[in-house]
C-alpha positions as CSV (number, residue, x, y, z in Angstrom):
1,M,45.6,34.9,-13.4
2,I,48.8,35.0,-11.4
3,L,52.0,36.6,-13.2
4,E,55.7,36.1,-11.9
5,P,56.9,39.1,-9.9
6,I,60.2,40.7,-11.1
7,M,61.3,42.8,-8.1
8,P,63.6,45.8,-8.5
9,T,66.9,46.3,-7.9
10,V,67.9,49.6,-5.7
11,L,71.3,50.3,-7.3
12,S,72.3,52.9,-4.7
13,V,71.2,55.0,-1.6
14,R,73.0,58.4,-0.3
15,R,72.8,60.9,1.7
16,L,73.5,64.5,2.1
17,P,72.4,65.7,5.4
18,H,73.6,69.3,5.1
19,A,72.9,69.8,1.1
20,D,74.5,72.8,-0.4
21,P,70.9,75.4,-1.0
22,A,72.2,75.6,-4.8
23,L,72.2,71.7,-5.0
24,V,68.5,71.5,-3.4
25,A,67.4,74.2,-5.7
26,A,68.6,72.4,-9.1
27,Y,66.7,69.5,-8.0
28,G,63.5,70.9,-7.6
29,G,63.9,71.8,-3.9
30,D,63.3,75.1,-1.2
31,P,66.9,75.8,0.1
32,A,64.2,77.9,3.1
33,R,62.8,74.3,3.9
34,H,65.2,71.6,2.7
35,V,68.1,71.4,4.0
36,S,68.8,67.5,3.9
37,L,68.3,65.0,0.5
38,G,68.5,61.4,0.0
39,L,69.1,59.6,-3.4
40,V,68.2,56.3,-4.9
41,T,68.5,55.0,-8.5
42,C,66.6,51.6,-8.9
43,D,66.4,49.3,-12.3
44,Q,62.7,49.9,-12.2
45,D,61.3,53.4,-12.6
46,D,57.5,53.4,-12.4
47,A,58.2,51.0,-9.1
48,M,60.1,53.6,-8.0
49,Y,57.2,56.5,-8.4
50,V,55.5,54.3,-6.4
51,A,57.9,54.0,-3.7
52,L,58.7,57.5,-3.7
53,D,54.9,57.9,-3.1
54,E,55.0,55.7,-0.2
55,A,57.3,57.5,1.4
56,T,55.4,60.6,1.4
57,K,53.0,58.7,3.8
58,H,55.9,57.4,6.4
59,A,57.8,60.5,6.8
60,P,57.9,64.6,6.6
61,I,59.8,64.6,3.6
62,D,58.8,65.7,-0.1
63,V,59.6,64.5,-3.3
64,V,61.6,67.1,-5.3
65,F,63.2,64.8,-8.2
66,A,61.9,62.1,-10.0
67,K,63.2,61.4,-13.6
68,S,63.4,58.1,-16.0
69,F,66.8,57.8,-18.1
70,Y,66.1,57.5,-21.5
71,A,65.7,53.9,-23.0
72,G,65.9,52.0,-19.7
73,A,67.9,50.0,-17.4
74,A,69.2,48.0,-20.1
75,H,71.1,51.0,-21.8
76,A,71.9,52.7,-18.5
77,S,74.8,55.1,-18.6
78,G,76.7,53.4,-15.5
79,R,76.4,50.1,-13.4
80,L,74.7,52.1,-10.8
81,S,72.1,54.4,-12.8
82,G,69.4,52.0,-13.7
83,E,66.0,53.4,-14.9
84,V,65.5,56.3,-12.5
85,L,67.2,58.8,-9.7
86,G,64.1,59.6,-7.0
87,V,65.6,62.3,-4.5
88,I,63.4,63.1,-1.5
89,A,64.3,66.4,0.6
90,A,63.5,67.1,4.2
91,S,64.6,69.7,6.8
92,E,66.5,67.6,8.5
93,P,68.3,64.2,8.6
94,E,66.3,62.1,10.2
95,A,63.5,62.3,8.0
96,I,65.4,61.2,5.4
97,E,66.1,58.1,6.9
98,H,62.7,57.3,7.5
99,G,61.5,58.2,4.1
100,L,64.7,56.0,2.3
101,A,63.2,53.3,4.6
102,A,60.1,53.0,3.2
103,I,61.4,53.7,0.0
104,R,63.1,50.4,0.2
105,R,60.2,48.5,1.8
106,C,58.2,49.3,-0.9
107,L,60.6,48.3,-3.4
108,A,61.1,44.8,-1.5
109,H,57.9,44.0,-0.8
110,D,54.6,45.9,-2.9
111,A,55.9,47.6,-6.4
112,C,57.3,45.7,-9.1
113,F,57.0,44.9,-12.5
114,Y,55.6,41.1,-13.8
115,D,56.3,38.8,-16.6
116,A,53.9,38.9,-18.7
117,D,55.1,35.9,-21.3
118,G,56.8,33.6,-19.6
119,K,60.2,35.1,-20.9
120,R,60.2,38.5,-19.1
121,T,60.8,39.8,-22.9
122,I,57.5,41.7,-22.4
123,T,56.5,42.9,-19.0
124,V,53.7,44.9,-17.6
125,F,53.2,46.8,-14.2
126,P,49.6,46.8,-13.2
127,H,49.8,48.3,-10.0
128,V,47.1,49.7,-7.8
129,I,47.8,52.2,-4.8
130,A,44.6,52.2,-2.5
131,S,45.6,55.5,-1.2
132,L,47.8,58.0,-2.8
133,G,50.5,59.8,-1.2
134,E,51.2,63.5,-1.4
135,Y,53.6,63.0,-4.2
136,L,51.6,61.0,-7.1
137,S,48.4,62.6,-5.5
138,R,49.7,66.2,-6.7
139,E,50.8,64.4,-10.3
140,A,47.6,63.2,-11.1
141,G,45.8,66.2,-9.6
142,L,43.7,63.8,-7.0
143,A,43.4,64.1,-3.2
144,P,45.5,62.4,-0.9
145,G,44.0,58.7,0.0
146,T,42.5,58.6,-3.3
147,P,42.5,55.0,-4.8
148,M,44.3,55.1,-8.2
149,A,45.3,52.2,-11.0
150,Y,49.0,53.0,-12.0
151,L,49.5,50.9,-15.3
152,V,52.1,50.5,-17.5
153,A,52.9,47.9,-20.6
154,P,54.9,48.1,-23.7
155,P,53.3,50.0,-26.8
156,L,50.9,48.2,-28.6
157,E,50.2,46.0,-25.7
158,A,49.1,49.1,-23.2
159,T,46.9,50.4,-25.8
160,I,45.1,47.1,-26.1
161,A,45.0,46.8,-22.4
162,L,44.1,50.5,-21.5
163,D,41.3,49.6,-23.7
164,A,40.4,46.7,-21.9
165,A,40.8,48.4,-18.6
166,L,38.4,51.3,-19.3
167,K,35.7,48.9,-20.2
168,A,35.9,46.3,-17.7
169,A,35.1,49.3,-14.6
170,D,33.7,52.3,-13.6
171,V,36.9,54.1,-13.8
172,R,38.2,57.4,-15.3
173,A,41.4,58.1,-16.8
174,V,43.6,60.9,-14.7
175,R,47.1,60.8,-17.0
176,V,47.2,58.7,-20.5
177,T,51.1,59.3,-21.7
178,P,51.2,57.1,-25.2
179,P,54.5,55.5,-26.1
180,P,57.4,56.2,-26.2
181,T,58.0,57.1,-22.7
182,E,62.0,57.6,-21.9
183,T,61.5,53.8,-21.8
184,N,59.9,53.7,-24.3
185,F,56.8,52.2,-23.0
186,A,53.5,53.4,-22.0
187,C,51.5,54.4,-18.9
188,A,47.9,55.4,-17.8
189,W,46.5,56.5,-14.5
190,L,43.1,55.5,-13.7
191,T,40.8,56.6,-10.6
192,G,37.9,55.1,-8.9
193,T,36.6,53.4,-6.2
194,L,39.7,50.4,-4.7
195,D,37.2,47.8,-6.2
196,A,37.0,49.2,-9.4
197,C,40.9,50.0,-9.9
198,E,41.7,46.5,-9.0
199,A,39.3,45.3,-11.4
200,A,40.7,47.9,-14.1
201,A,44.6,46.4,-13.1
202,V,43.4,42.9,-13.5
203,A,42.0,43.5,-17.1
204,Y,44.9,45.6,-18.4
205,A,47.4,42.3,-17.0
206,A,44.9,39.9,-18.9
207,A,44.9,41.9,-21.8
208,V,48.7,42.3,-21.9
209,V,49.2,38.5,-21.5
210,D,46.5,38.1,-24.5
211,V,48.6,40.0,-26.8
212,A,52.0,38.5,-25.7
213,T,50.0,35.0,-26.6
214,A,49.0,35.9,-29.8
215,P,50.7,39.4,-31.6
216,S,48.9,39.3,-34.5
217,R,45.1,38.8,-34.9
């Protein structure tokens, strides 16, 4: 099964080399450790979360803030808002630069949604992280380095697809977020061996395509 990738668009990237301590604290950082901030907006929230996790593998940064915006990129509050804001923090500006570079690489070459119906009206995010970084491992309650399937689709499609994924491979769910999320999708994180995570992701994507092809059965 080959699906067309829908690559995310980075909408804005800014740095605060010496952020005010009150701002650092407001966004979840520790002013005693975090001096610099890097801020990124993007039109795909789940791709951004994966990219933020990737950044923790390449730079001594912490992900202090990452939130999706209500109703998604199609209903953004402004031209540069997109679907999500991610904020990384570090003790010095150079680490922020390395972290932002890793985020951009991941969004350009790795994490993305896929077209499930040939019209881009139904999309799916069947992403497998071979080795979790510090951010998503903490969020998932797993050890860094653990494989994880990060699976997202619209509400009904996601429900059918998650059932298929759990039955297709020896994986376990570490988080299931039923609809609606802020962007009116549904999400699940599954873990197991890398092969099992990949098999689950394939089954998930195939089930989403199947629902897109035959909505009522």
